[in-house]
C-alpha positions as CSV (number, residue, x, y, z in Angstrom):
1,M,65.7,-7.8,48.0
2,V,68.2,-8.7,50.8
3,C,66.5,-9.4,54.1
4,R,68.8,-8.9,57.0
5,G,66.5,-8.5,60.0
6,P,64.7,-11.0,62.2
7,G,62.3,-13.0,60.1
8,A,64.6,-13.1,57.2
9,G,65.6,-16.7,57.8
10,S,63.5,-19.8,57.3
11,N,62.1,-19.8,60.8
12,G,58.4,-19.3,60.3
13,G,57.9,-18.5,64.0
14,T,60.2,-15.6,63.8
15,L,58.4,-14.3,60.7
16,R,55.0,-14.6,62.5
17,R,56.4,-12.6,65.4
18,A,57.9,-10.0,63.0
19,A,54.4,-9.4,61.6
20,R,53.4,-8.2,65.1
21,T,56.2,-5.8,65.7
22,L,57.7,-2.7,64.1
23,Q,60.8,-0.9,65.3
24,D,61.3,2.9,65.1
25,T,63.9,5.5,65.8
26,G,63.9,9.2,66.3
27,L,61.4,11.6,67.9
28,W,58.0,10.9,66.3
29,P,55.4,13.6,65.5
30,I,52.5,14.1,67.9
31,W,50.2,11.7,66.1
32,R,52.6,8.7,66.6
33,S,50.9,7.5,69.8
34,E,47.5,7.5,68.1
35,Y,48.9,5.6,65.1
36,G,50.6,3.1,67.4
37,H,47.5,2.6,69.4
38,L,45.4,1.9,66.2
39,L,48.0,-0.6,64.9
40,K,47.9,-2.4,68.3
41,E,44.1,-2.2,68.7
42,K,43.1,-3.2,65.2
43,Y,45.9,-5.6,64.2
44,G,47.9,-6.5,67.3
45,I,51.0,-4.8,65.9
46,E,53.3,-3.1,68.5
47,M,55.8,-0.4,67.8
48,H,59.0,-0.3,69.7
49,T,61.4,2.7,69.8
50,V,64.9,1.4,69.7
51,A,66.7,4.8,69.6
52,L,65.8,8.4,69.8
53,C,67.9,11.2,68.1
54,I,71.3,9.6,67.6
55,V,71.1,6.5,65.4
56,S,74.1,4.7,63.9
57,K,74.1,3.6,60.3
58,T,74.2,0.0,61.5
59,L,71.1,0.4,63.7
60,R,69.3,2.4,61.0
61,S,70.0,-0.4,58.5
62,Y,68.9,-3.1,60.9
63,V,65.6,-1.2,61.7
64,D,64.9,-0.6,58.0
65,S,65.4,-4.3,57.2
66,Y,63.4,-5.5,60.2
67,D,60.5,-3.2,59.4
68,E,60.6,-4.1,55.7
69,V,60.2,-7.8,56.5
70,S,57.7,-7.1,59.3
71,A,55.5,-4.7,57.2
72,A,55.4,-7.1,54.3
73,A,54.4,-10.0,56.6
74,A,51.7,-8.0,58.3
75,N,50.3,-6.8,55.0
76,R,50.3,-10.3,53.6
77,K,48.6,-11.6,56.8
78,F,45.8,-9.0,56.7
79,G,45.5,-8.7,52.9
80,H,46.1,-5.0,52.6
81,D,48.4,-2.1,53.7
82,V,47.4,-1.8,57.4
83,F,50.0,0.9,58.0
84,K,48.6,3.1,55.3
85,E,45.1,2.5,56.5
86,C,46.0,3.4,60.1
87,A,47.9,6.5,59.0
88,E,45.0,7.7,56.9
89,E,42.6,7.0,59.8
90,V,44.7,9.1,62.1
91,R,45.0,11.9,59.5
92,K,41.3,12.1,59.1
93,S,40.7,12.0,62.8
94,R,43.2,14.8,63.4
95,E,41.7,16.9,60.6
96,G,38.2,16.4,62.1
97,R,39.4,17.5,65.6
98,R,41.1,20.5,64.1
99,A,38.0,21.5,62.2
100,V,35.9,21.2,65.4
101,S,38.4,23.2,67.4
102,T,38.5,26.0,64.8
103,G,34.8,26.0,64.1
104,K,35.3,24.9,60.5
105,D,33.5,21.9,59.0
């Protein structure tokens, strides 16, 4: 694995900060704000959009590397995949709201 983003070096402070931040690009689905809110509320992890629709290969590579290091650090810190947990929680919440709005349980 080649780590090219912040936190890839030996500076532990940078790695600790990386565990609290993810970067993203593109237009996210409607559930993104709820997902970001859960990550922030439960784990103190913030999501920062660094580009919308047009993303260079260089930026995409940087963001992917940064997020790979950040996600691994956060998952190590909390002892499990916090991103999967929050995504699943949002999915269940949205399904529950959809069932209520359509009258299905």
